[in-house]
N, C-alpha and C positions, 0 to 999 in steps of 0.2 A: 474518534478516529478523525476528529477534525485537525486535530494537532497531537501528534504522541511521539515519544522518541521512539528512535531506530534499532533494532535489533537485525542480524543478518543470519543466513544461511540455516541450518539445520536444527535451529528452534523450532522450526516449522514441521520437524517431523514428529511432533508430538501429535499423532491422529487421534480422533475421538469418536467414538459411537453417536452419531446423531440423534437428539432427542425426537424427532417429529419421522424417524424412518427406522425401518427393522434392517436395514441394510448395515453389514459390518465389513468396513473397507477391507481392501486386498491387503493394503499395508499392515492392517493391523492383524490380520489373519497369520501373515509370514511374520511379523514380528514376534507372535508367540512359536510359530516353528522354530525360527533363529534360536530363540532364548533356550527350547526345549531341545536344540540338538537335532530336530528331524529333518531340517534342510542344510547343505552345506553352504556355507557362506561363501565358498571360493569356487562354486560351481560356475561352468561356463553359460555366457547370454543365451545360448541354444537349450540347455539344461534349463535354465530358469524359465524360458519360453514355453518348454513342454508342460513343466509343472503349473505354470500361471494359466496356461489353457484347459489344463483339468479343471483346475480349482475353479476357474470362471464357469465352465459348464457345468460343474456341480451345485454352483450357487444360483446360476439360472435367473438372473436379475431381470424383473419386470420393468419397462418402462413406465413412467409416470406422466399422465396427461392431465390438460385441463379439466376442471370438475366444478360446475356452477354450485353442486349442492355440498363438495367441501368448502367451497368459496363463502357459502353461507353459514357454514359451522365455525368457520374462522373469524368471520365477520362478528359474530356472536360473543365469541371469546373476547374480540377486541372491545365490544361494547361493554362486557363485564369489566375488561379494565380501566374503561374510560369512567365508568360510573365510581369506581375505586380511586378515580383519579391518577391511576398509572399510565401516564401518557406514553411514555416510551414503549412500554409492553403493548398498549392497545394499536401504537404505529405499526409495530413488527408485524401484528396480527393482521392490521387492515392490508398490510402489502402484501402477506402472504397471502390473504385472502384475494387481492388484486390480482396476483400472479396466477392463480388457479382459476379465475372468473373467465367464462368465454370471452373472446373480443364481443365489442359492443353490446353486451347484456345488462341487464338491471344489476346483477352482483356488483359488475365492475363499476358503474356508475355509483353506486352506494357506497361501495368503498372508498372512491372520493371524496364523496358528501362526508362521510364518518371522517376521514381525515381532515377535512376543514374545519370539523366541529373540534378536533384536538387543536389544531392550530390556533383557533379563536381563543379556546379558553387559555393556551400559551401566550396570548396577546402578538403572537405571529401573524399579523394580519395579511402582510404579503404573500405567505404560502397560504394562508386559506382561502384567498382570493384565486389564486392559481388552481387549487385542485376545487372550488367552485366550477372553474370555468371548465376542468376536465370533465366533470361530473355530466354538465349540460352538456359536452361535445360527445358524450357515450351515452346518451337516450335514458338520461336520468326520469324516473317516472313521474308523470305531470301532478299526481296527485299529492306529492310530496314536495314541490316545486316552490311553493309559497315560502316554507321555512329556509329552503335555501336561499330564495331570493331576498328574505329579509336579513340574515346572515351577511350576504353579499353587501345589502347596504350598510347594515352596521361597521363592516370591516372600511367600504371608504369612507365613511363618517370619521372613524377614529383615526386613519391615517391623515386626512385632512385637517383634523383637530390636532396635528403634533403628537398623537398618541404611539407613533411605529417606535420600534426600539432604533430605528435607523436613524431617529432625529437628530441624537447627539452625533456631531463629528467625531470620527475616530482616524489614527493614525493608520497607515496603510504600511504593512510589511512587506518589501519587496525589494530587488537590489537596488542598494544605496551608493554605489560607487560605479565610477567608467566601467562599462563592458565592451566586451572582446567585439571587435567588430565584425566577426564571421559566426560569434556564439553570443546572441544578445542576452542570454539567460545566464551569463557567465561572466564573474568580475574579469576586466584585463589585466593582465600580469601574473595569470596563473598558467603554467604549463604541466605538461605530464613527463615524469621520469621513471627509471626502472633502476631498481634497488636489489640485488641478490635476497636480501632479507626479507624484504615487504613485497616484490614483485613490482606492477606498475602503480604509480601513485600520482596524486597532484602535488606540485612543487610552487612555492611562491617566487615570482621573479622580480618581486619588489616588497617593501614594508605593507603589512595590513594592521588596522586597530580592531579592538573588541567593538562589537555591534556591528560591522559591516557584514552586510548580506552578499554571500560571494556566490552563489549558486540558487537561481529558482526556476528548475527543469519540470515540465510536464511528465507524466507518465506516459511510456511508450508501450509497455505490456505491464499487465498485473494480474493478479489472481487473489479471487477473494474468498475467504472460508466459508463454507456451507453454511454456519450457522450464523454468518453476516450478509447471506445471498439477499435477503428483505431489508438491509438494511444500509448497504453501500453498492454503487454503481459499478456493474460488472466490467466497465469498459476503461474508466478512470478511477475508480476507487472512491470517489465522492461520495460523501454521505448525503450531501443536499438536505438535510435536516428531514431524512425520510421520504422527501416528497419525489418518489421514482415511478417510472412507467416500465410496463412489464413487457417481455418478449410475447409477441403475439401468438407464439405457438407454444413454448416449453412453460411449463410451472415453476422454473427457477431461477432465471435470470432477470434483473432490474437495471433500468438505468437511468441516470439524472436528467437525461434530456433526448431527443429524436435523433440529435447528431450522433451521440454516444451508441445509441441503438445502431443505426445505420452503419457506423464504422466498425464497430464489433462485429455485425454480421457479414460485412465484406471480408473483414480480418481471418475471422475465426468461427464465429458462432454457427455459421452455415455447415461448418464441419462438426459442429458438437450439439446442435439443436435436437437432433432425432435421436440420440442416444446418450443424453445429458447425466440421465440416472444411473446408467451404465460407467460413464466416467467417474461420477460420485463414487461409484462403489470400489474405484481403484485408490482412491484416496481424497483429501479435504479437495475443494475448488480452489483453494490457495495453491496447491502443486500444480493446477493444470496450466499456470501461466507458462511452464516450461516446453509442456508440448505445444504450446501454443506458437511458440519462436519457430516452430518449422512450421507451420500453416503462414504465420506472418511472411517467411522466405517465400512459400509457395506462392502466396498471392502476389508477391512482387516481381516473380518470374513468371506472372499470368497464368499461372497452373502448366506452366510448361516444365514438367518434371524432368525430362531429359536436360534442359539447360541449367536446374537447378543441380542436379547431379553432377554436370561436367563442372561448375563452379566450385561446388562443396566437397567432391572428392581430392579436390589439389590439396598439397600441404598446407597447414594453416599459417598464416603470416603472423607469427608471433609479435612482430615489431609494430603492426597495426595501430596508429594514434587516433582516436576517435575525435580528437581535439583538431584534427586536419580537416575535418569535414566543414561544410557550410552548411551553418544550420539557419541562416536568414530564410533561404528556401528549401527546407529539407528535403531529401531523396532519402524515400523508404528502403529503396534497394540496397543503397550506401549505408544505411543504418543498421540493416539486417546483416550485411556483411561485418560490420563493424563488431556485432554481436558474436558472428559466427568465427570471427578471427582472433576470438580471445580464447586463452589457454587456459583452463579451470584450474583452480587449486587443486591439488590432490588430496584425495579424502577416502582414504583406505577403510576407515571407521564405518563409512556409511554407502560404499560404493555397492555392497550387494543389495540394499534397499534401493538405489539408484535402479539398479538391474531389474528390481522387482516391480518398480513403476513405470520403468520402460516397456517392459513386456506386457503389464496390464493394459495401460494406454493404447498400446500397440493391438491389442486383439480387439479392445473395446471400439477404438476408431473404425477397423474395418468392417466393423457391424453395420457402419453408415455408408448406404449406398453412395452418397457425394464423395467419400473418399475411396472406395471401393473403385469407384470409376476412373480414378487417376491412376491409383496405385494397382496396377493389374497384374505385372510378371513378378517372377521371384527377385531378378536384380532388384526390382523397385521396392519389393518388401524388406529386402536386406537394407537397402538403403534407407527406407522409412524407420526400422528399428534401430539402426546404427544411430542414426539422426536422433532419435527420441532419446535415446541414452547420452550423446553428446550434448544435447540441449538442457537435459536434465543436470547433468553435471556443470557447465555453464552457467545454468539458472541458479542453482544452489550457489555456487561459489559467488555470482555477482551479485543478487538481489537483495533488496532491502524489505526487512519485514517491519510490521508496526503490529505488536502482539498486544491486546487487552487483556485486562485484569484475570478473564474467563479463559485464556490462551486462545483466542479467536484470532487469526492472522490475516494480515492483507500484505500481498508481497507485490513489490514494484520492481519494474527491471527498466533501466535508463543507461544511455550510453555514458554520460559524464559522472553522475552521481557514484557510480560501481566503482570509479577509481578511485575513490577515497577509502583510504585503510583505516582500520582500527587502532586505536591506543586507549588504556586504561589512562592516559595521561593527556587526553583531546584539547586541540585547539577550539574545535567548534561543536556545536550542538545541530543535528538534522533533525528536521519534521517532515512527516507525510501530513500534507494537509489539502485537502478537496482537490485530489488529482496531481497535485504539485508537490515536488521535493525540495524544500528550502534548507540552506546551510547558512549558520549565522556563526560568527566568529563570538568565542566567549572571550579569547586574551590575544594578544597581540601574536602575529606572525612575522617573523624577520625573512628578509631577503634570501634564497637558498632553503629554507626549512621546508619537509615535506607536510604537508597540511593533513592532520589526523582527525576523525571524529571518533564518537564512541559507539560500538554496536549494543552497547548495555552496560558493562560494568567500569567504573572510574574510580580512581584510585581515593577519593574523598568520601566513598560510601563503604562502611565497614562490610556492609551484606549487600551487594549488588541485587538489583531487582532481576536481570538476566545476567546468564554467563555465557561464553563465547565456547561454541562447540570446536575450537581449536586451539592449540598452544600459543597463547599471546606472546608475543617477541619485542613489547616493548619496554621502554626505559624501566618503568614502575617495576614490571613482571621479570626483568633481567635479573637473574639470581648470581651475576659476575661482580666485579669490583665496582663497575660504572653504575648496576644497579644499586647497589650497597651504598655509595656515595649519595645518589639521586634520593633515596629514600631518608638518610639520615637529614636531609636539609627539611623534611616535612615536619619536625619536632624542635627546629630552632626556634628561638623568641622571636615574635614581631616587634620590630622598632616601637618606641612610643608614639611617635606620630604617626605610625599606621594604626597602632591602636584607638589613639583619639578618633582618628576618621571612621574608624569601624564602629565606634559608640554613635558617631553621628548618622552613620549608616542606618544602625539600630533605631535612632530616634525617627527619622525620616520614614522607616517603615513603619511605625506606628501611627503616624499623622493621616487623620481622614483627609485632610483638605490638599493631600498631593494624590494625583493620580498617577495610575500605572506608568505611564509614558514619563512622568518624572523621577518617580522612583527608581526607573529602567534607566534613566540617564546619571543619577546616583552613582548607581552601581558599577556603568562602564567608567565614569571617572574615577572612581576608585580602583577598579583592575588597571585603568591605563596608568595612574599616577604611581602604584605600588608593584609595576609589575617586576622590577628588579627582586621583589622580595620572594617572588614565585620560586619553587613551591613552598608550601608554609600551609599550615592545617586551618588557620583561620580563613586564608586565602581561599583553600576550597571549599568553605563554608559561603564565602561570598560567591564563587564561579557557582555553586549549585543554586543559590537562591536567584543568580541571574538567569539561570537555563529556565528554572520553574517560572518564574516572571514573563520570560519570554514565550514560553508554552501557554500562559494566560494570554498574554496579548495577540497572538498568533491565532487562539481561538477565538477570540473577539472580531478579530480581523477578518477571519475566514466566513465566521456567522454574518456578518454585515454584508461583505461581499454576495454570500448565497442570496441573502435577504433582498439585496438589490436587483439580483439576477433574476430571482422570482417573480418582483415586480415588472423588470422590464420584458419577461415572457409574456405576462398577461397585459400588456398596455402597447 
């Protein structure tokens, strides 16, 4: 998840039974009931609420708590992975142990020390030093201290000797064009338009070239799959090389820094912490991003539910343009209003699932006294339930998901990136990386064109890794005359000059004396020079190579930034 392709919407509906828990998520239970015809998909929200309330009563989910004995067992499992040099598995076990360890306990400190040993073996000396410091600040046993201090000295000597992985200069991947004066993370010359076919979208107000990074937007809301909760920050979604710190109260949430922990607590987690096991029993934690939007708004209204109701129960302003906001000094209340005023795409095939999720979260959140003390009356409860359903619909319509090979999802919600529509013929590639969404142009965009990315499938892949859960309306998928004419262009012959340049590209790709930046530049120049021959099958292969090299360079860039951040936090 340092850098991964984006997919969107209901790909995240594939909920799984967690291998560390006996909890069977409510979404899975109702999936079986829907498939067996035991529950009416067209039931009203109140009918679903009655059914869900009874199901939750019979499940009787018990909340899990910190437990140093369990922390010790998990740490021992991590030690076995460490001895087998399965370092990623070891780090995941150490993190789970750290999360279950009681605050200020020796188990917590030894978890950090064990993590430092992994980083030392991986030559990640900056992360090793950060975790040595965490161990020392959390009552690491004095009798074990000499070995830890020796490791600390070795790390410092190796960094001083130029053996840090950050010793080699690297090219930063960030917005490389003039930016919007009011939106400093968005390229200047991009606006929002509305088309009946696609709804809201981003449009180019001037020409753009391949390789230009037009967006670098920080995640405002995220949801991390339960099976990634010990691998990624629960606030910004950053992996930070697994070097995470735990929620001091519950055994599930981890964060990449104290700032993320505190922000997450203030915005959402204080409403989740005492019932987090129950919330997981509704669905995977990546879906918790959607009800979090309610608490994000409630916090901006300073927990004045009446004021929030007064604003939210007005008719939605479907013409609300997030690009009109001033992001140089972001106002979170205005950001909430931008989300709230989004008209979600209709999704009748999944709306019964959305209702189940809304009812499940409604019941579980109300078990938390912090929520019950605010949502006290029947009108409050009706508003809460309606809002949960609305924000689940909005979230699944707007959110971007990064899904790994095991089907584990990280969802992010941002006001600008959510405007970029899908096409199987994309202009851009989108990456979630270290809590930031980047959009990089793969090919030229002309003034007046809508800028498209791909949520998974692209025309040059015969078997795309992800399929859209909606009917695609792009030119490639168009079954009318326009689509047929466009697809016919794919199989035309490449001009001889382009064929010669393609061979040169192939030769450059094989040269060991060319670094990735030089290879990326060669691909970019080819795309720019031969853009008039697009679409064509060989051109599609070049675009795919360009995208994959961007992924590799972005990953390297993020790793270097996180390494520098680990060093800064320890100095």
